[in-house]
ROROMAR-394593 format. One record per residue (C-alpha): residue in one letter; x, y, z. Coordinates in Angstrom, 3 decimals. Example, Ala and Ser with C-alpha at 12.3 -4.5 7.8 and 13.67 -1.06 7.14 Angstrom:
BEGIN
<atom type="A" east="12.300" north="-4.500" up="7.800"/>
<atom type="S" east="13.670" north="-1.060" up="7.140"/>
This chain:
BEGIN
<atom type="X" east="24.718" north="-4.558" up="3.476"/>
<atom type="X" east="25.086" north="-2.864" up="6.918"/>
<atom type="X" east="23.407" north="-3.736" up="9.856"/>
<atom type="X" east="21.007" north="-0.974" up="9.925"/>
<atom type="X" east="20.044" north="-1.633" up="6.375"/>
<atom type="X" east="19.306" north="-5.221" up="7.327"/>
<atom type="X" east="16.980" north="-4.044" up="9.945"/>
<atom type="X" east="15.088" north="-2.024" up="7.355"/>
<atom type="X" east="15.122" north="-4.574" up="4.525"/>
<atom type="X" east="13.383" north="-7.542" up="6.455"/>
<atom type="X" east="10.123" north="-5.470" up="7.558"/>
<atom type="X" east="9.884" north="-4.583" up="3.523"/>
<atom type="X" east="10.788" north="-7.827" up="2.083"/>
<atom type="X" east="8.723" north="-10.213" up="4.501"/>
<atom type="X" east="5.216" north="-8.574" up="3.542"/>
<atom type="X" east="5.483" north="-8.773" up="-0.274"/>
<atom type="X" east="7.382" north="-12.090" up="-0.209"/>
<atom type="X" east="4.197" north="-14.005" up="-1.064"/>
<atom type="X" east="2.983" north="-11.669" up="-3.410"/>
<atom type="X" east="6.414" north="-11.675" up="-5.292"/>
<atom type="X" east="6.279" north="-15.590" up="-5.463"/>
<atom type="X" east="2.780" north="-15.371" up="-6.866"/>
<atom type="X" east="3.928" north="-12.743" up="-9.456"/>
<atom type="X" east="6.919" north="-14.902" up="-10.473"/>
<atom type="X" east="4.247" north="-17.920" up="-10.564"/>
<atom type="X" east="2.152" north="-16.380" up="-12.720"/>
<atom type="X" east="4.801" north="-15.911" up="-15.334"/>
<atom type="X" east="6.786" north="-19.108" up="-14.551"/>
<atom type="X" east="5.014" north="-22.637" up="-14.767"/>
<atom type="X" east="7.824" north="-24.920" up="-13.790"/>
<atom type="X" east="8.068" north="-25.039" up="-9.931"/>
<atom type="X" east="11.820" north="-25.661" up="-9.868"/>
<atom type="X" east="12.383" north="-22.781" up="-12.096"/>
<atom type="X" east="9.943" north="-20.643" up="-10.254"/>
<atom type="X" east="11.856" north="-21.117" up="-7.069"/>
<atom type="X" east="15.140" north="-20.602" up="-8.369"/>
<atom type="X" east="14.038" north="-17.096" up="-9.952"/>
<atom type="X" east="12.456" north="-16.181" up="-6.442"/>
<atom type="X" east="15.629" north="-17.006" up="-4.568"/>
<atom type="X" east="17.827" north="-15.109" up="-7.002"/>
<atom type="X" east="15.466" north="-12.352" up="-7.045"/>
<atom type="X" east="15.283" north="-12.188" up="-3.223"/>
<atom type="X" east="19.415" north="-12.348" up="-3.219"/>
<atom type="X" east="19.248" north="-9.260" up="-5.741"/>
<atom type="X" east="17.132" north="-7.374" up="-3.373"/>
<atom type="X" east="19.281" north="-8.206" up="-0.572"/>
<atom type="X" east="22.394" north="-7.345" up="-2.093"/>
<atom type="X" east="21.168" north="-4.064" up="-4.073"/>
<atom type="X" east="19.190" north="-2.765" up="-1.171"/>
<atom type="X" east="21.264" north="0.150" up="-0.802"/>
<atom type="X" east="20.076" north="1.194" up="-4.217"/>
<atom type="X" east="16.242" north="1.171" up="-3.164"/>
<atom type="X" east="14.387" north="4.313" up="-3.430"/>
<atom type="X" east="12.205" north="4.485" up="-0.029"/>
<atom type="X" east="9.882" north="6.917" up="-1.840"/>
<atom type="X" east="8.996" north="3.859" up="-4.254"/>
<atom type="X" east="6.915" north="1.067" up="-3.021"/>
<atom type="X" east="9.053" north="-1.841" up="-2.163"/>
<atom type="X" east="6.761" north="-4.283" up="-4.025"/>
<atom type="X" east="7.008" north="-2.491" up="-7.191"/>
<atom type="X" east="10.810" north="-2.476" up="-7.103"/>
<atom type="X" east="10.936" north="-5.988" up="-5.998"/>
<atom type="X" east="8.797" north="-6.996" up="-9.328"/>
<atom type="X" east="10.835" north="-4.937" up="-11.584"/>
<atom type="X" east="13.803" north="-7.091" up="-10.427"/>
<atom type="X" east="11.797" north="-10.113" up="-10.869"/>
<atom type="X" east="10.514" north="-9.085" up="-14.512"/>
<atom type="X" east="14.421" north="-8.573" up="-15.617"/>
<atom type="X" east="15.406" north="-11.970" up="-13.992"/>
<atom type="X" east="12.294" north="-13.902" up="-15.601"/>
<atom type="X" east="13.322" north="-12.454" up="-18.974"/>
<atom type="X" east="16.935" north="-13.164" up="-18.637"/>
<atom type="X" east="16.051" north="-16.749" up="-17.477"/>
<atom type="X" east="13.846" north="-17.250" up="-20.386"/>
<atom type="X" east="16.313" north="-15.565" up="-23.020"/>
<atom type="X" east="19.159" north="-17.905" up="-21.482"/>
<atom type="X" east="17.066" north="-20.961" up="-21.691"/>
<atom type="X" east="15.527" north="-20.243" up="-25.074"/>
<atom type="X" east="11.827" north="-20.514" up="-23.103"/>
<atom type="X" east="10.255" north="-17.171" up="-23.962"/>
<atom type="X" east="6.527" north="-17.711" up="-25.266"/>
<atom type="X" east="5.433" north="-15.137" up="-27.398"/>
<atom type="X" east="2.293" north="-14.531" up="-25.064"/>
<atom type="X" east="4.766" north="-13.696" up="-22.186"/>
<atom type="X" east="6.391" north="-10.656" up="-23.352"/>
<atom type="X" east="7.967" north="-7.897" up="-21.293"/>
<atom type="X" east="4.917" north="-5.981" up="-21.932"/>
<atom type="X" east="2.914" north="-8.547" up="-20.324"/>
<atom type="X" east="4.971" north="-9.171" up="-17.251"/>
<atom type="X" east="4.862" north="-5.207" up="-16.972"/>
<atom type="X" east="1.182" north="-5.352" up="-17.194"/>
<atom type="X" east="0.881" north="-7.909" up="-14.649"/>
<atom type="X" east="3.111" north="-5.870" up="-12.225"/>
<atom type="X" east="0.728" north="-3.188" up="-12.729"/>
<atom type="X" east="-2.148" north="-5.552" up="-11.416"/>
<atom type="X" east="0.198" north="-6.006" up="-8.406"/>
<atom type="X" east="0.715" north="-2.509" up="-7.972"/>
<atom type="X" east="-3.284" north="-1.808" up="-7.818"/>
<atom type="X" east="-3.500" north="-4.511" up="-5.111"/>
<atom type="X" east="-0.979" north="-2.793" up="-3.317"/>
<atom type="X" east="-2.619" north="0.507" up="-3.349"/>
<atom type="X" east="-5.802" north="-1.152" up="-2.241"/>
<atom type="X" east="-4.088" north="-2.838" up="0.456"/>
<atom type="X" east="-2.956" north="0.540" up="1.596"/>
<atom type="X" east="-6.437" north="1.961" up="1.239"/>
<atom type="X" east="-7.474" north="-0.954" up="3.435"/>
<atom type="X" east="-4.945" north="0.213" up="6.290"/>
<atom type="X" east="-6.061" north="3.814" up="5.928"/>
<atom type="X" east="-9.681" north="2.656" up="6.478"/>
<atom type="X" east="-8.704" north="0.417" up="9.313"/>
<atom type="X" east="-6.954" north="3.317" up="10.992"/>
<atom type="X" east="-9.722" north="5.659" up="10.391"/>
<atom type="X" east="-12.186" north="3.289" up="11.934"/>
<atom type="X" east="-9.983" north="2.994" up="15.057"/>
<atom type="X" east="-9.661" north="6.848" up="15.271"/>
<atom type="X" east="-13.623" north="7.229" up="14.659"/>
<atom type="X" east="-14.271" north="5.039" up="17.771"/>
<atom type="X" east="-11.869" north="7.141" up="19.971"/>
<atom type="X" east="-13.926" north="10.322" up="19.269"/>
<atom type="X" east="-16.213" north="11.317" up="22.072"/>
<atom type="X" east="-20.144" north="10.458" up="21.309"/>
<atom type="X" east="-21.012" north="14.133" up="20.241"/>
<atom type="X" east="-18.134" north="14.185" up="17.814"/>
<atom type="X" east="-18.836" north="10.708" up="16.445"/>
<atom type="X" east="-22.397" north="11.485" up="16.015"/>
<atom type="X" east="-21.509" north="14.656" up="14.155"/>
<atom type="X" east="-19.225" north="12.833" up="11.629"/>
<atom type="X" east="-21.771" north="10.069" up="10.913"/>
<atom type="X" east="-24.690" north="12.569" up="10.264"/>
<atom type="X" east="-22.405" north="14.537" up="7.981"/>
<atom type="X" east="-20.712" north="12.068" up="6.231"/>
<atom type="X" east="-22.362" north="8.763" up="6.699"/>
<atom type="X" east="-26.022" north="10.019" up="6.702"/>
<atom type="X" east="-25.193" north="13.069" up="4.360"/>
<atom type="X" east="-27.051" north="15.683" up="6.522"/>
<atom type="X" east="-26.777" north="19.271" up="5.283"/>
<atom type="X" east="-24.685" north="21.673" up="7.327"/>
<atom type="X" east="-27.875" north="23.846" up="7.627"/>
<atom type="X" east="-29.870" north="20.920" up="9.199"/>
<atom type="X" east="-26.962" north="20.163" up="11.505"/>
<atom type="X" east="-26.679" north="23.544" up="12.723"/>
<atom type="X" east="-30.501" north="23.630" up="13.312"/>
<atom type="X" east="-30.164" north="20.377" up="15.298"/>
<atom type="X" east="-27.321" north="21.745" up="17.443"/>
<atom type="X" east="-28.754" north="25.152" up="17.751"/>
<atom type="X" east="-25.453" north="26.408" up="16.369"/>
<atom type="X" east="-24.388" north="28.661" up="13.624"/>
<atom type="X" east="-23.533" north="27.522" up="10.349"/>
<atom type="X" east="-19.937" north="28.776" up="11.006"/>
<atom type="X" east="-19.623" north="26.812" up="14.363"/>
<atom type="X" east="-20.556" north="23.630" up="12.649"/>
<atom type="X" east="-18.048" north="24.352" up="9.721"/>
<atom type="X" east="-15.388" north="24.785" up="12.437"/>
<atom type="X" east="-16.064" north="21.847" up="14.593"/>
<atom type="X" east="-16.211" north="19.617" up="11.408"/>
<atom type="X" east="-13.061" north="20.941" up="10.318"/>
<atom type="X" east="-11.372" north="20.494" up="13.655"/>
<atom type="X" east="-12.644" north="16.782" up="13.536"/>
<atom type="X" east="-11.395" north="16.225" up="10.107"/>
<atom type="X" east="-8.044" north="17.452" up="11.106"/>
<atom type="X" east="-7.991" north="15.255" up="14.573"/>
<atom type="X" east="-8.851" north="12.283" up="12.623"/>
<atom type="X" east="-6.369" north="12.956" up="9.696"/>
<atom type="X" east="-3.586" north="13.397" up="12.612"/>
<atom type="X" east="-4.668" north="10.223" up="14.311"/>
<atom type="X" east="-4.668" north="8.260" up="11.079"/>
<atom type="X" east="-1.150" north="9.444" up="10.215"/>
<atom type="X" east="0.000" north="8.535" up="13.720"/>
<atom type="X" east="-1.859" north="4.889" up="13.447"/>
<atom type="X" east="0.180" north="4.406" up="10.017"/>
<atom type="X" east="3.378" north="5.804" up="11.136"/>
<atom type="X" east="3.246" north="8.549" up="8.792"/>
<atom type="X" east="4.802" north="12.009" up="9.176"/>
<atom type="X" east="3.125" north="14.737" up="6.771"/>
<atom type="X" east="3.906" north="18.346" up="7.095"/>
């Protein structure tokens, strides 16, 4: 692996390391075998990192490799219980995928809360009234002595500003 790839590997691997261990642990009871499989999977991830598609979540890619390694180990050792089939491992992996997606939403929520705190008081109040207190546009226009169009434009600008702030906080670049 080249040095730049090494620099990209660790920031992706370290955050999923505990989940990967947990995933393997859910399928492999023997502590020594579990650790051996984890180490082998880590080495495969390292060696094949150039094949990783960054458009796919790293954790899902790592679990896919772990599934194959678990099944290979069980086949070689003759220890594949019927309750732990490839389908069972895939279902378990999907549960971890859902956890990763939830973590992603938690990161977005945290970023959004930070961005909301950065808004001027009036802007923050308008967002709270519309989206937290569910005030109608008509009520907001009346309270602010503005036209409906003006309220729509203000809210549109604020949503765009918040979206851009969240993207910056998460290091995302969307066109």
